[in-house]
Backbone as CSV, one residue per row, in Angstrom:
resi,resn,N_x,N_y,N_z,CA_x,CA_y,CA_z,C_x,C_y,C_z
1,MET,21.424,20.010,14.741,20.464,19.510,13.549,19.117,19.591,13.921
2,ASN,18.096,20.191,12.957,16.582,20.916,13.949,15.479,19.538,13.219
3,ALA,14.625,19.736,13.817,13.382,19.095,13.627,12.951,18.805,11.789
4,LEU,13.111,19.924,11.047,13.068,19.810,10.077,13.941,19.138,8.998
5,SER,14.968,19.127,9.371,16.225,18.559,8.643,16.389,17.289,9.230
6,LEU,15.710,16.773,10.235,15.759,15.270,10.461,14.820,14.736,9.782
7,PHE,13.468,15.540,9.602,12.323,14.742,8.813,12.799,14.940,7.353
8,GLY,13.373,15.609,6.673,13.960,15.740,5.478,15.067,14.371,5.100
9,LEU,15.785,13.944,6.048,17.117,13.311,6.541,15.946,11.721,6.244
10,PHE,15.085,11.731,7.024,14.300,10.339,6.918,13.271,10.369,5.992
11,ALA,12.918,11.491,5.118,12.280,11.160,4.133,13.057,10.763,2.590
12,VAL,14.276,11.333,2.579,14.878,10.838,1.570,15.700,9.596,1.894
13,THR,16.209,9.280,3.341,16.549,7.771,3.549,15.123,6.791,3.302
14,MET,14.057,7.093,3.317,13.332,6.096,2.852,12.933,5.930,1.533
15,MET,13.450,6.916,0.762,13.360,7.102,-0.474,14.249,6.123,-1.071
16,LEU,15.542,6.240,-0.599,16.855,5.470,-1.029,16.506,4.053,-1.017
17,VAL,16.144,3.433,0.249,15.873,2.364,0.462,14.671,1.734,0.202
18,CYS,13.663,2.376,-0.120,12.459,1.752,-0.623,12.676,1.588,-2.310
19,TYR,13.386,2.760,-3.069,14.123,2.731,-4.313,14.675,0.979,-4.447
20,ALA,15.824,1.102,-3.540,16.642,-0.332,-3.974,15.779,-1.255,-3.954
21,LEU,14.741,-1.545,-3.053,14.407,-2.707,-2.402,12.858,-2.798,-3.750
22,GLU,12.677,-2.009,-4.396,11.390,-1.913,-5.353,11.417,-3.254,-6.214
23,GLU,12.241,-3.793,-6.611,12.020,-5.297,-7.385,11.739,-6.191,-6.174
24,ARG,11.947,-6.323,-4.945,11.482,-7.454,-4.300,9.881,-7.275,-3.792
25,SER,9.454,-6.292,-4.004,7.929,-6.255,-3.623,7.244,-5.154,-4.474
26,TYR,5.706,-5.518,-4.712,5.668,-3.838,-4.963,4.874,-3.192,-4.152
27,TRP,5.105,-3.720,-2.674,4.805,-2.227,-1.698,5.744,-1.526,-1.532
28,PHE,7.050,-2.142,-2.037,8.013,-0.850,-1.969,7.574,0.324,-2.669
29,SER,7.470,-0.164,-3.927,7.036,1.147,-4.582,5.749,1.860,-4.276
30,LEU,4.986,1.410,-3.339,4.083,2.090,-2.521,4.800,3.159,-1.379
31,GLY,5.805,2.442,-0.975,6.742,3.044,0.162,7.272,3.895,-0.573
32,PHE,7.965,4.017,-1.678,8.808,4.627,-2.508,7.806,6.230,-2.859
33,ALA,6.743,5.735,-3.304,5.442,6.935,-3.352,5.481,7.749,-2.056
34,VAL,4.929,7.004,-0.866,4.786,8.001,0.378,6.110,8.792,0.660
35,ALA,6.978,8.024,0.499,8.608,8.555,0.851,8.561,9.981,0.195
36,CYS,8.293,9.821,-1.320,8.544,10.989,-2.071,7.447,12.139,-1.307
37,ALA,6.459,11.638,-1.455,5.571,12.923,-0.856,5.902,13.375,0.179
38,LEU,6.671,12.610,1.237,7.119,13.145,2.320,8.419,14.089,1.889
39,GLY,9.266,13.907,1.075,10.058,14.804,0.434,9.796,15.851,-0.168
40,SER,8.544,15.582,-0.518,7.669,16.908,-1.169,7.336,17.837,-0.224
41,LEU,7.000,17.447,0.976,6.503,18.266,2.187,7.400,18.838,2.502
42,TYR,8.514,18.395,2.602,10.079,18.521,3.015,10.443,19.520,2.261
43,GLY,10.385,19.376,1.172,10.819,20.625,0.101,9.989,21.779,0.111
44,PHE,8.441,21.659,0.367,7.450,22.733,0.318,8.263,23.755,1.930
45,LEU,8.262,22.955,3.155,8.519,23.137,4.073,9.566,24.305,4.677
46,GLN,10.664,23.919,3.509,12.210,24.308,3.877,12.203,25.761,2.990
47,GLY,11.293,25.551,1.806,11.051,27.067,1.081,11.692,26.676,-0.246
48,ALA,11.937,25.488,-0.426,12.361,25.120,-1.975,11.371,24.338,-2.658
49,TRP,10.698,25.283,-3.311,9.390,24.865,-3.693,9.951,24.038,-5.253
50,PRO,10.553,24.256,-5.922,10.998,23.559,-7.086,11.130,21.778,-6.782
51,PHE,11.733,22.004,-5.403,11.951,20.572,-5.055,11.104,19.589,-4.734
52,GLY,9.903,20.453,-3.954,8.498,19.986,-3.646,8.009,19.443,-4.394
53,LEU,7.930,20.698,-5.571,7.155,20.295,-6.562,7.460,18.634,-7.525
54,VAL,8.950,18.720,-7.551,9.126,17.785,-8.293,9.232,16.374,-7.569
55,GLU,9.224,16.134,-6.506,9.125,15.293,-5.602,7.804,14.867,-5.699
56,GLY,6.654,15.842,-5.656,5.208,15.690,-5.824,5.077,14.875,-7.044
57,ILE,5.704,15.182,-7.939,5.158,14.484,-9.382,5.952,13.104,-9.108
58,TRP,6.949,12.839,-8.952,7.561,11.586,-8.495,6.808,10.835,-7.772
59,SER,5.988,11.523,-6.690,5.096,10.764,-5.964,3.993,10.013,-6.898
60,LEU,3.633,11.073,-7.640,2.460,10.256,-8.719,2.856,9.449,-9.516
61,VAL,4.070,9.473,-10.048,4.867,8.587,-10.889,4.854,7.260,-10.250
62,ALA,5.376,7.042,-9.182,5.487,5.957,-8.260,4.056,5.336,-7.670
63,LEU,3.269,6.048,-7.392,2.028,5.689,-7.087,0.812,4.863,-8.304
64,ARG,1.602,5.200,-9.667,0.815,4.843,-10.736,1.786,3.693,-11.035
65,LYS,3.154,3.568,-10.710,3.496,2.148,-11.132,3.320,1.142,-9.988
66,TRP,2.832,1.626,-9.020,2.411,0.712,-7.698,1.003,0.208,-7.876
67,ILE,0.197,1.004,-8.716,-0.919,0.673,-8.716,-0.935,-0.475,-10.048
68,LYS,-0.003,-0.149,-11.008,0.380,-1.150,-12.479,0.491,-2.427,-11.971
69,ARG,1.716,-2.296,-10.898,2.027,-3.638,-10.471,1.409,-4.568,-9.351
70,SER,0.597,-4.097,-8.716,-0.504,-4.603,-7.924,-1.509,-5.126,-8.578
71,GLN,-1.841,-4.618,-10.130,-3.276,-5.229,-10.443,-2.645,-6.709,-11.247
72,ALA,-1.162,-6.765,-11.684,-0.741,-7.632,-12.399,-0.660,-9.030,-11.740
């Protein structure tokens, strides 16, 4: 397994963990947004630009969710 694959595994694992724990704290929403941004970067680095684009959008959606939850 090369460094890029390990980076992708880390990003996707972080997404899963943060998504599963989102109801516990709004900070996990921010963690999910960051993990999605890392997943997006991974997608672009490996040449799968549709994956990178969709993950980038998910990152923005999660960031918006974090902003809303942190202001409540």
